[in-house]
C-alpha positions as CSV (number, residue, x, y, z in Angstrom):
1,M,33.8,-37.3,-23.6
2,S,31.2,-38.7,-25.9
3,K,30.0,-37.0,-28.9
4,R,26.8,-36.7,-27.7
5,I,28.0,-34.4,-24.8
6,L,30.0,-32.6,-27.1
7,L,27.0,-31.8,-29.6
8,V,24.7,-30.5,-26.9
9,L,27.4,-28.6,-25.3
10,L,27.3,-27.0,-29.0
11,I,23.8,-26.2,-28.9
12,L,23.5,-24.8,-25.9
13,F,26.6,-22.7,-26.7
14,L,25.0,-21.4,-30.1
15,C,22.2,-20.8,-28.2
16,L,23.8,-18.1,-25.8
17,P,23.3,-14.5,-27.0
18,T,26.2,-12.3,-28.5
19,K,27.1,-9.0,-27.0
20,P,27.1,-6.5,-29.8
21,V,30.7,-4.5,-30.3
22,L,30.7,-1.0,-30.6
23,A,32.7,0.5,-33.5
24,Q,36.2,2.4,-32.8
25,G,35.3,5.8,-31.2
26,E,31.2,4.9,-31.2
27,Q,29.9,5.8,-27.1
28,P,27.6,4.2,-25.7
29,P,23.9,5.6,-25.7
30,K,23.6,8.4,-22.6
31,P,20.8,7.9,-20.3
32,V,18.0,10.0,-20.8
33,Y,15.3,11.3,-18.7
34,V,11.4,12.4,-20.2
35,V,10.3,15.2,-18.4
36,Q,7.4,15.1,-16.2
37,S,4.3,17.6,-15.0
38,G,6.0,19.8,-12.1
39,D,9.5,18.9,-13.2
40,T,12.1,21.9,-13.1
41,L,16.0,22.2,-14.1
42,T,16.6,22.1,-10.3
43,S,14.9,19.3,-9.4
44,I,16.0,17.1,-12.1
45,A,19.6,17.9,-10.9
46,L,18.6,17.1,-7.7
47,Q,17.1,14.1,-8.6
48,F,19.8,12.7,-9.8
49,G,23.0,15.1,-8.2
50,V,23.8,16.5,-10.9
51,N,24.9,20.0,-11.9
52,P,21.8,22.2,-13.2
53,T,24.3,23.8,-15.8
54,D,26.5,20.4,-16.7
55,I,22.9,19.5,-17.7
56,L,22.0,22.6,-19.5
57,N,25.6,22.1,-21.4
58,A,24.6,18.7,-22.4
59,N,21.4,19.5,-24.4
60,N,22.4,22.8,-25.4
61,L,20.3,24.6,-23.9
62,P,20.3,28.7,-22.7
63,D,18.6,27.8,-19.6
64,G,16.1,25.8,-17.4
65,N,12.9,28.1,-18.9
66,Q,12.8,25.8,-22.1
67,L,11.6,22.9,-20.3
68,Y,8.6,21.1,-21.6
69,I,6.4,18.1,-20.3
70,G,7.6,14.7,-22.4
71,Q,11.1,16.7,-23.7
72,N,13.9,14.3,-23.6
73,L,17.3,15.2,-21.6
74,F,20.4,14.0,-21.5
75,I,21.7,13.2,-18.3
76,P,25.3,13.9,-17.5
77,G,27.9,11.9,-14.8
78,L,26.2,8.9,-14.8
79,E,28.9,6.6,-16.1
80,G,27.5,2.9,-16.7
81,V,23.8,4.0,-17.1
82,S,21.8,4.1,-20.8
83,G,18.6,3.8,-21.4
84,I,15.1,5.7,-20.8
85,L,15.3,6.9,-17.2
86,D,11.7,6.3,-16.3
87,T,10.3,6.6,-12.4
88,M,7.5,3.5,-11.0
89,P,6.7,2.6,-7.6
90,V,7.9,0.2,-5.9
91,A,5.5,-2.5,-5.2
92,F,5.3,-4.2,-1.5
93,G,7.1,-7.2,-1.4
94,E,9.8,-6.0,-4.1
95,T,13.7,-5.1,-3.0
96,L,16.5,-3.8,-5.2
97,W,17.9,-7.7,-5.7
98,S,14.5,-8.6,-7.3
99,I,14.1,-4.7,-9.3
100,S,17.9,-5.2,-10.2
101,Q,16.8,-9.1,-11.6
102,K,13.6,-7.9,-13.1
103,Y,15.1,-5.2,-15.2
104,K,18.5,-6.5,-15.5
105,T,20.2,-3.8,-14.0
106,P,23.4,-4.1,-11.2
107,V,21.7,-3.0,-7.6
108,E,24.8,-0.7,-7.6
109,I,23.1,1.4,-10.5
110,L,19.9,1.4,-8.6
111,Q,21.6,2.5,-5.5
112,K,23.5,4.9,-7.7
113,L,20.5,6.5,-9.7
114,N,18.5,6.5,-6.5
115,H,20.7,7.6,-4.0
116,I,20.2,4.5,-1.8
117,T,22.6,4.2,1.1
118,V,20.6,1.5,3.0
119,P,18.8,-1.4,0.7
120,S,16.6,-2.7,3.7
121,E,15.3,0.9,4.1
122,L,13.5,1.0,0.2
123,F,9.9,1.0,1.0
124,A,6.9,0.0,-0.8
125,G,5.9,3.4,-3.3
126,Y,9.5,4.1,-2.9
127,S,9.3,5.8,-6.4
128,L,12.4,4.2,-7.8
129,V,14.2,5.6,-10.9
130,I,15.0,2.7,-13.5
131,P,17.0,2.7,-17.0
132,L,14.8,1.1,-19.4
133,T,15.4,-0.2,-22.7
134,E,12.6,0.7,-25.3
135,T,10.7,-2.6,-25.3
136,E,11.3,-4.5,-21.5
137,P,10.8,-8.1,-21.6
138,Q,8.0,-9.7,-19.4
139,T,9.7,-11.4,-16.8
140,Q,8.4,-13.7,-13.6
141,F,9.6,-15.7,-10.9
142,S,9.4,-19.7,-10.5
143,Q,10.7,-22.1,-8.0
144,L,12.8,-24.8,-8.8
145,A,11.3,-27.8,-6.6
146,L,12.8,-30.0,-4.4
147,G,14.8,-32.6,-6.2
148,Q,14.7,-30.9,-9.4
149,T,17.4,-29.9,-11.6
150,N,17.9,-26.3,-13.5
151,L,17.8,-28.4,-16.8
152,E,14.7,-30.4,-15.8
153,M,12.5,-26.7,-14.8
154,S,14.4,-25.4,-18.2
155,A,12.8,-27.7,-20.3
156,A,9.8,-27.7,-18.5
157,L,9.2,-24.0,-19.2
158,G,10.7,-24.1,-22.8
159,L,14.0,-22.0,-21.6
160,N,18.0,-22.6,-22.2
161,P,19.1,-24.2,-18.7
162,W,22.4,-22.1,-19.6
163,L,20.5,-18.5,-20.2
164,L,18.3,-19.2,-17.0
165,A,21.4,-19.5,-14.9
166,L,23.3,-16.9,-16.1
167,E,20.3,-13.9,-16.0
168,N,20.0,-15.1,-12.0
169,D,23.3,-14.0,-11.6
170,Q,24.9,-17.9,-11.7
171,S,28.0,-19.2,-14.0
172,S,26.6,-23.0,-13.9
173,P,23.4,-24.5,-14.3
174,A,25.2,-26.7,-11.4
175,L,24.8,-23.7,-9.2
176,T,21.3,-23.9,-8.9
177,L,20.2,-24.8,-5.6
178,P,16.6,-26.6,-4.8
179,G,14.2,-24.4,-3.6
180,S,15.9,-21.2,-5.2
181,N,13.5,-18.5,-7.0
182,L,15.0,-17.6,-10.4
183,Y,14.0,-15.0,-12.9
184,H,13.3,-16.1,-16.6
185,L,11.4,-14.7,-19.6
186,F,7.6,-15.2,-19.4
187,T,6.5,-18.6,-20.0
188,P,2.4,-19.4,-19.9
189,E,3.6,-23.1,-18.6
190,A,4.9,-21.2,-15.2
191,T,3.3,-20.5,-12.0
192,Q,3.4,-16.6,-11.3
193,T,5.7,-16.4,-7.4
194,T,7.0,-13.6,-5.5
195,A,10.7,-13.0,-4.7
196,I,9.3,-12.9,-0.6
197,S,8.6,-16.6,-0.9
198,P,7.5,-19.4,-4.1
199,E,5.0,-19.6,-1.8
200,I,3.4,-16.4,-2.2
201,E,1.6,-16.4,-5.8
202,S,1.2,-12.1,-5.4
203,I,1.1,-9.8,-2.6
204,S,0.1,-6.0,-2.7
205,I,-0.9,-3.5,0.1
206,S,-2.6,-0.7,-1.4
207,P,-3.2,2.5,-1.3
208,L,0.2,3.9,-2.2
209,P,1.4,6.2,-0.8
210,V,-0.3,5.6,2.9
211,I,-1.6,8.6,4.4
212,Q,-2.7,10.0,8.2
213,G,-6.4,8.8,8.4
214,N,-6.7,6.2,5.4
215,T,-7.7,2.7,4.9
216,V,-5.0,0.2,3.7
217,V,-5.2,-3.2,2.1
218,L,-2.7,-5.8,2.1
219,R,-3.8,-8.9,0.0
220,I,-1.7,-11.6,-0.3
221,K,-2.6,-15.0,-2.4
222,T,-0.4,-18.2,-2.2
223,K,-0.4,-21.4,-3.7
224,S,-1.8,-23.4,-0.2
225,P,-3.5,-22.5,2.6
226,V,-1.0,-20.4,4.8
227,H,-1.9,-18.9,8.1
228,F,-0.6,-15.3,8.2
229,E,-0.3,-12.7,11.2
230,G,1.7,-9.8,11.1
231,T,2.0,-6.2,12.3
232,F,2.0,-2.4,11.5
233,V,2.1,0.9,13.1
234,D,2.3,-0.9,16.5
235,H,-1.5,-2.5,15.6
236,K,-1.5,-6.7,15.1
237,L,-3.0,-7.4,11.4
238,A,-6.4,-9.4,11.0
239,F,-6.2,-11.6,8.2
240,I,-9.2,-12.6,6.8
241,P,-9.5,-15.8,4.7
242,M,-11.5,-15.4,0.9
243,E,-11.7,-18.0,-1.6
244,N,-8.9,-19.4,-3.5
245,N,-5.9,-19.2,-0.9
246,E,-6.2,-15.2,-0.7
247,V,-6.1,-13.7,2.5
248,A,-7.0,-9.7,3.4
249,A,-6.2,-7.3,6.1
250,L,-8.0,-3.4,6.4
251,Q,-6.1,-1.7,8.8
252,G,-6.6,2.1,10.0
253,I,-3.9,4.8,10.1
254,Y,-4.1,7.4,12.9
255,A,-5.4,10.8,11.9
256,M,-2.5,12.3,13.6
257,K,0.1,9.6,13.4
258,D,3.8,11.0,12.9
259,P,5.2,10.8,9.2
260,G,7.6,8.5,8.8
261,L,8.8,5.1,7.7
262,Y,7.4,2.1,9.9
263,P,7.7,-1.4,9.2
264,L,5.0,-3.8,8.3
265,Q,6.0,-7.4,9.5
266,I,4.3,-10.9,7.9
267,K,4.6,-14.2,9.2
268,G,3.1,-16.9,7.5
269,T,2.8,-20.5,8.7
270,L,2.2,-23.6,6.1
271,E,0.7,-26.3,6.6
272,N,3.4,-28.2,7.1
273,G,5.1,-26.2,9.9
274,A,7.5,-24.0,7.6
275,V,7.4,-20.3,7.8
276,I,7.9,-17.3,5.7
277,E,8.6,-14.4,7.2
278,F,9.0,-11.0,5.9
279,Q,9.7,-7.4,6.3
280,Q,9.5,-3.7,4.6
281,M,9.4,-0.2,5.3
282,I,5.7,1.6,4.9
283,R,5.9,5.4,4.3
284,I,3.1,7.4,6.1
285,K,2.7,10.2,4.6
286,T,1.1,13.9,6.4
287,G,-2.7,14.3,5.3
288,V,-4.4,17.9,4.7
289,F,-6.3,19.0,7.8
290,P,-7.2,22.9,8.7
291,Q,-7.7,24.0,11.8
292,D,-11.2,24.2,13.3
293,P,-11.6,27.7,15.2
294,P,-11.6,27.1,18.7
295,L,-14.5,25.4,20.7
296,I,-16.2,25.9,23.7
297,V,-17.9,22.8,25.5
298,P,-18.7,21.7,28.9
299,P,-15.9,20.9,31.2
300,E,-16.9,18.0,32.4
301,T,-17.0,16.3,28.7
302,M,-13.2,17.0,28.6
303,D,-12.3,15.2,32.1
304,P,-10.3,12.2,31.7
305,A,-12.1,11.0,34.8
306,I,-15.0,10.9,32.2
307,T,-13.7,10.8,28.7
308,Q,-11.1,7.6,29.7
309,P,-13.8,5.1,30.4
310,E,-16.1,6.1,27.8
311,N,-13.3,6.0,25.3
312,E,-12.1,2.7,26.6
313,L,-15.8,1.0,26.3
314,V,-16.0,2.3,22.4
315,D,-12.6,0.7,21.7
316,N,-13.6,-2.8,23.5
317,I,-16.7,-2.8,21.2
318,V,-15.2,-2.2,18.1
319,S,-11.7,-4.6,18.9
320,T,-13.9,-7.8,18.1
321,I,-13.0,-8.6,14.8
322,T,-16.1,-10.8,12.8
323,E,-15.1,-13.0,9.6
324,T,-18.3,-12.4,8.1
325,K,-17.9,-9.5,5.5
326,Y,-21.5,-8.0,5.4
327,W,-21.0,-4.5,3.3
328,D,-20.1,-5.0,-0.3
329,G,-19.5,-1.8,-2.3
330,T,-19.1,1.5,-1.2
331,F,-21.2,3.0,1.7
332,V,-24.5,5.0,1.2
333,A,-24.7,8.6,2.9
334,P,-26.4,8.3,6.6
335,V,-28.7,11.0,5.7
336,D,-31.2,12.5,3.5
337,D,-29.2,15.7,2.4
338,P,-25.7,14.5,3.1
339,C,-24.6,18.5,4.1
340,I,-21.7,18.4,6.0
341,R,-20.8,21.1,8.6
342,S,-17.7,19.3,9.8
343,W,-15.1,17.1,8.0
344,Y,-12.5,14.2,9.8
345,G,-9.5,15.0,10.7
346,D,-9.6,18.5,11.2
347,R,-7.7,19.6,14.4
348,R,-9.0,21.2,17.2
349,S,-8.7,22.9,20.1
350,Y,-10.9,22.8,23.3
351,N,-11.7,25.1,25.9
352,G,-8.4,27.2,25.0
353,S,-6.2,24.1,25.0
354,D,-3.2,23.8,22.1
355,Y,-4.8,21.9,18.8
356,I,-3.5,18.5,20.1
357,Y,-7.3,17.0,19.4
358,F,-8.5,15.9,15.8
359,H,-12.1,15.3,14.5
360,T,-13.1,11.6,14.2
361,G,-15.6,12.0,12.0
362,L,-18.4,13.9,9.8
363,D,-20.9,15.8,10.7
364,Y,-24.2,16.5,9.4
365,G,-26.2,19.0,10.3
366,V,-29.8,19.6,9.7
367,C,-30.8,20.2,6.2
368,K,-33.9,18.1,5.2
369,N,-34.9,16.2,8.0
370,L,-33.8,13.9,11.2
371,N,-33.4,10.7,9.6
372,I,-30.4,8.8,10.7
373,Y,-29.5,5.6,7.8
374,A,-27.4,2.5,8.3
375,V,-24.4,3.4,5.9
376,A,-24.1,-0.6,5.4
377,P,-25.3,-3.9,6.3
378,G,-24.3,-5.0,9.7
379,V,-25.3,-6.2,13.0
380,V,-26.2,-3.9,15.4
381,V,-23.6,-3.8,18.9
382,Y,-24.3,-1.3,20.9
383,T,-26.8,1.4,21.6
384,G,-26.7,3.6,24.8
385,S,-26.1,7.2,26.3
386,L,-22.8,8.6,26.7
387,T,-21.9,11.8,28.4
388,V,-19.5,12.8,25.3
389,R,-21.0,10.8,22.3
390,G,-24.8,11.3,23.2
391,N,-27.2,8.5,22.4
392,M,-25.1,6.5,20.2
393,T,-25.4,2.9,18.0
394,V,-22.5,1.1,16.5
395,I,-22.9,-1.0,14.0
396,D,-20.7,-4.1,12.8
397,H,-20.1,-4.2,9.5
398,G,-17.3,-7.1,9.5
399,W,-13.8,-7.5,9.1
400,G,-12.5,-5.1,11.9
401,V,-14.9,-2.1,10.4
402,Y,-17.3,-0.6,12.7
403,T,-19.8,2.4,12.3
404,A,-21.3,4.6,15.1
405,Y,-23.6,7.3,14.9
406,L,-23.2,10.3,17.8
407,H,-25.7,12.5,19.0
408,Q,-29.0,11.3,18.5
409,S,-32.4,12.3,19.6
410,E,-34.0,8.8,19.2
411,I,-32.4,5.3,18.7
412,K,-34.6,3.1,16.8
413,V,-32.8,-0.3,16.7
414,S,-31.4,-2.9,19.2
415,V,-28.4,-4.7,20.0
416,G,-28.4,-7.7,18.3
417,E,-30.2,-6.6,15.4
418,N,-29.5,-7.3,11.7
419,V,-29.5,-3.9,9.6
420,E,-29.3,-2.9,6.0
421,A,-27.4,-0.2,4.0
422,G,-30.5,2.8,4.1
423,Q,-32.3,1.6,6.6
424,L,-33.8,3.9,9.7
425,I,-32.1,3.8,12.8
426,G,-32.3,6.7,14.6
427,L,-32.8,9.9,14.6
428,I,-30.6,13.3,14.4
429,G,-30.4,15.2,17.6
430,G,-28.0,17.4,20.0
431,T,-27.2,14.9,22.9
432,G,-23.7,14.8,24.6
433,R,-20.7,17.1,23.9
434,V,-22.2,19.0,21.1
435,N,-23.2,23.0,20.3
436,G,-26.1,22.1,18.4
437,P,-28.0,19.2,16.8
438,H,-26.2,16.8,14.1
439,L,-25.1,13.6,13.0
440,H,-21.6,12.6,13.6
441,L,-20.5,9.6,12.1
442,D,-17.5,7.7,12.5
443,V,-16.1,4.5,10.6
444,W,-13.2,2.1,12.8
445,V,-11.0,0.2,10.6
446,N,-9.2,-2.8,13.1
447,G,-9.6,-0.2,16.2
448,I,-8.7,2.9,14.5
449,Q,-11.2,6.0,13.5
450,V,-10.7,6.4,9.6
451,D,-12.2,9.0,7.0
452,P,-15.9,8.1,6.2
453,E,-15.6,10.4,3.4
454,D,-12.9,7.6,1.6
455,W,-15.9,4.8,2.7
456,L,-18.1,6.5,1.0
457,A,-16.6,7.2,-1.9
458,R,-14.3,3.8,-2.4
459,S,-15.1,0.2,-2.2
460,Y,-13.0,-1.8,0.0
461,P,-11.4,-4.1,0.0
């Protein structure tokens, strides 16, 4: 072995970090949990699977009534765990492995702290307990390109190749395979990627948690053009191209969808034919929807022979995905005095039925005048009279987003007409299945009716 090689190895060895040795009898730092709002001794004990009495004894507390927000509690019985036990939501695209690499915590410790038995079911939005040091280094992924060596990547990023290998659980730089994703300390020379694929720079789903009746937005940014497709809660996602190799998909969540975990599946095809596939569980939570008083309506408006064809007609109208996005920002109120008489999602009983129905939109009463306005720019795609919905107008706002205006006395726009937010499109009436004059406003997102108040308060995407 030449003197030059020996010198390089000596320099690399000297760059390796040294691990401090505990003095004889010195104990490693105990894991500490910071008490949060709403915590109780019982809830903390259940979260970490320890006995409440053991927590009291470890912290010299006479009882659980002395807890306060911000208090540091030693958690006994967590062998091999140290640092501050913080709670963080799992981002879409993260796995136990990627979180383990990011925070330098063994997967086994993460599983133990969070009582995880099946790592593949770690869902986006999961409140994961992670042991943190006082100063967590900022880290990122980088891809080892085809034909590139660990040494070449390390030189380009200004990193030690042996440290880069060890940080990724590899005993030698020579074991790093081309195409590998490697975690390392943040460096401005590196291009950020995700644990899913080196081609994906970022991926997100919001808002989390997903709640019945909400709209969720999935955004993916890639290094080069990628054609994406996917499914969520039995619906095919509609990915719309944006700027700088970014795509977005909007999906409504059915107001009566059973709460639980559902897979979000994504498949991306690169221009060279390579395929990226990823699946992660997403939790749907129950919304807060009270029961309306029982309603008595004309029997024919509940007859499946009438309601089913009408529903199919509307479903066909709102199923088309227009890639042009006509709106920008939040929607505006459809009336001059937005007095709401009935809210989205309220559970309903018709003519003595069980509460198996829900209110699909917002009902506005006649509180100032009869004027109805478009809530956002778009194209009118339907006007007509139906048994249940009465005189109805449907506007396409692009990206699979539609609004419908029901029970009108007069329609003032025509199919194919372009409308602007705030433009007069009709008058409030009492046509269709009603117990009095009002405007019913529906918002559809990729085939699902969602809460219009959400679109009136929040800008999508």
